[in-house]
N, C-alpha and C positions, 0 to 999 in steps of 0.2 A: 650466396645472395640472401639477404635478410628478408623475412616475411614482413609484409606491410603492417605498420602500426595500427592497431584497432582504433576505430573512432572513439572519441571521448563521449561517454554517456554520463548524464548528470541527473540522477533521481532528485526530484524536488517537490513531488506531489504525492499525496495519498488519497485514494478514492474509496468511498463507502457507498454501497447501495442501501437506500433507506426506503421506507414505505411512503413517506410524505415529505417532500423536500422542504416546504415552508415550515412545517412543524419541527423538523430536524434543525433547521437554521435557528429557530427561536431557542431550542435547547442549547445549541452550541454557544450562542451569544450569552445566554443567562448563566449557564453552568460552567463553561470553559473560558469565556471571554474571547472567543475567536471572532474574526471579522476584520473589516466589514465584508459583507457578502454581496456578490453580484448574482442575482437570481434571474433565470430566463427559461423560457420554453423553446425547444428546438424542433419544430415540425418539419418533416421532409415528405413531400408528396409522393415521391417514387424512390424509395430506398432499396438497396440490394444487400443481401447477406447470404453467402453460400448459394443455395439453390432457391432462396426466397426473394421475392420482390413485392413491394407494396408501400403504403403510407406508414410513416413512423413518427411517433411523438414522444419526446423525452423532456423531463424537467431536470434542471441542473442548477446547482449553486456552487460558486467558487469564492473562497475566502482564505484568510491567513491564520495560522496557528504558530506565531513567531515567524521564522524564515521559511517554513514549509507551507505550501499551499494545500488546502483541504478541498476536495471535490465531493459533493453529495449528489446522487443521481437516482432517478427512478424512470423506467421505461413504461409508458402507459399503453403504447400501441406499437406493434412491429417487432422486428427481431434484429439483434446484433450481439456482439460479444458480451456486453453488459447484461442484456436481457437473458442470455443463456445462463449466466450465473444467477440472475434474479429468479428465473423460473425454477431453477434447481435447488437453490439454497435460501432464497428470501433475502433478508438483509445481511450485511457483512462487509468485511474489508476485501474489496474486489481487485484493485490493481495499484501498481506504482506508476506514476507519471514520470517519464524519463526524457529530459530534453536532449536534443542532439542537433548538430548542424546539418546533417544529411540523412534523411530518413532511409533512403535506399542503402547507403553504405552501412548504417547502423544495423539495419535489418539483415543484410548479407553477413555481417560479422556475427550476429547472434545465431543465424541459421547455421553457420559453419561450426558452431559449438553445440548444436543439437536442438535449437529452438525451431519453432514452426510458426509461420505467419497465419493468423486467424482472419484478419480483416485489414484492409487499407482503405483510407478515405481522405477527404479533404473538405474543410469548411473555410470561409473567409478568414484569413490570417493564420491558418494552421493546417499542416499536413500530419496525419497520424497513422499509426499501425498498431494493432493489437497482436501480441506475440504470446504463444504458448511456450512456457519454459519447462525444463525438466521437473520443476516443483509445482506445476499446475497450469491449467488452461487460462489464457488471456490475462496473465499476471502482470505483464509489462505493457504499457502504452507508450510507444515512441512518439515524441512530439517535436515537430520541426516548424518553427515560426517562418512564415513565408514573406512577411514584410509588406504585403499589399494593404491589409487593414489589421488593426490590433486584434489579437484573439480575444474571445469573450473572457472578461475578468482580468485582462492584462493591466487595466488601470488599478485594480486592487493589488495585484502582485507587485506593482512598481511603487505603490504609495510608501512614503517614508514617515508618515504621520501616525503609524500604528502604535497604540499603547502596548506594553508588555501584557500578554494574556495570562489568565490564571493557570492555564495549561499550555506549555510550549512543546510542540512535537519535534522529534529529532531522530526517529528510528522506526524500524519495522522488524517483526519477528516472523520467520518462515519455518514451518514445520516440515520435516522430510523424513522418510523412512530409510534414506541412504545418503548420509551427509557427505560421504566421499564423492559420490556421483554428482551431488549438488554442487560441491566445491569445484569439480572439474568444469562446470559451466560458469559459476559466479566469479571465480578467481580471474580467469582471462577476460571475462566480460567487463570487469571493473578494474583490471590492472592490479589485482592483489598478488604480491609475490612472496609474502611472509606470513600468510594466515595459517595458523595451526589449529587442529582439532583438539579440544580439551575434553577430558571427562570431568564433569562438574556435578555438584550435588544441588538439586532443586528441592526446597521445602515448600510444600503446598498443603494448607489446611492441617498442619501438624504432622504430616508424613514426609519422608525423605526418599528421593529416588536419584540414582546416578544416570545421567544422560550425557550424550555427546553434543558438543556445542562449539561453534566457530563464529567469529565476529570480524567484520570488515567495514571500512568507510566507503560509501558510494555517493558521491555528490553531497547533498545536504543530509543524507540519512546514514545512520549506522545500521547495517543489516546484520541481524542475528539469526543464524541457522541452528536449529535444534533437532536432534534425532532422539526421540523419546524411547523409553522401554516399551515394546509392543504390549498392548493389552492392559496397561496400567490405567489408573483412574486420573492421572494427571492431565492438565488441560491440553497439552500438545498431543498426547496419545489419543485423547477423546476427539480432538479436532480431526486427526487423520482417519479415525474410525468412521467419522461422519461424512467426510468429503475428500476429494482428490485435489483440492485447491489449497496450496501451502500457506497463504497469508493468514496469520492468526490475529495479530493485533499490531496497531501502530504504537510506537513507544514515545514517551515524553516525560516532562518534568512538571509536577504540580508545585507552583510557587508557594502555596499555603497548604492547608489541609486537603486531603483527597476529596474531590467534589462528589457529593451525593452519598448515598448509603449502599448502592448496589456494587459493593467492592468485596473482593477476597483479600484481606489485609495480610494474611499470614503466608506471604510468598517471599522467597529469598533465594538468591544464589549464594550459598554458604561460603564458598571460597573467597568471593568478592566482598562479603558482608554487604550485599546489595539488595535490600528489601524493596518490594514493589507491590502495587495493588492492581488487580484486574477490574476494570470499570466497564459496566454495561450501560449502553445508551441507545439512541435511535439507530446508530450504525452497527449494532450487533452485540450479542452476549459476550462480555469480556473482550471487546475489540479494541480497548485501550489498555496499555500496560504503562502505569505511571510510577515514577520514582519521586521521592520527596526532594525538594531543592536542598542542596548543601548549604548550611548556614555558617 
């Protein structure tokens, strides 16, 4: 008897915790050409999270960076998965938004692979669950549209009148100290059957290091798993030394010059001849990994 086919998971959103949502939106529009954005405040008079209950207030903005949706969020009052990240790390790349047809089926499939549910909840138009993965707490948000009312920002996601932005997002990089264990989760979660772990050379700020790397397509995002050399000064090793949360940066393409000056330009995967810049912005230090558009 064949095992049931796992439900289809469709990553299509990247979420950043920011200090001030309105200011971050202004930067994204001016610097990256993202948008348009739907901004709103989400007050809840009696929220629950683990053993806490009380009022919660969150500012949110949803917009587009090409085909991928960008969410920016800041929790002003109360506790939830996002606030747990925010209180521990401040700003940064907090989760991947993953669309599914059935939240419970998707959650069950991920739990069977070693994930743990951190929180489940529902708002008009959307049912969601935050999931701890083997590469970090609360890194996946499962999103199931309910059809009763449009989810916040759904009009933005469906708009076909969006100009091509200066920066188009298409991926995410996840640091791990055990890439084989990470792939044992990610490969079946996203139906990868032929993903190989490669030993690659990363050049950063004039220095070179050998790291283990694997890449696979998941929905609209190319996911890059990186196992750095422990204790090195490279960005992925530094990331793991500071936090147990694997999301390092969202990846994308800069249509013109790299935006702004807060970039480390001397980054390259040497075997691919694939240079990139790490860009700092309101969403975190080096939380965007940008390649130049091929001309």
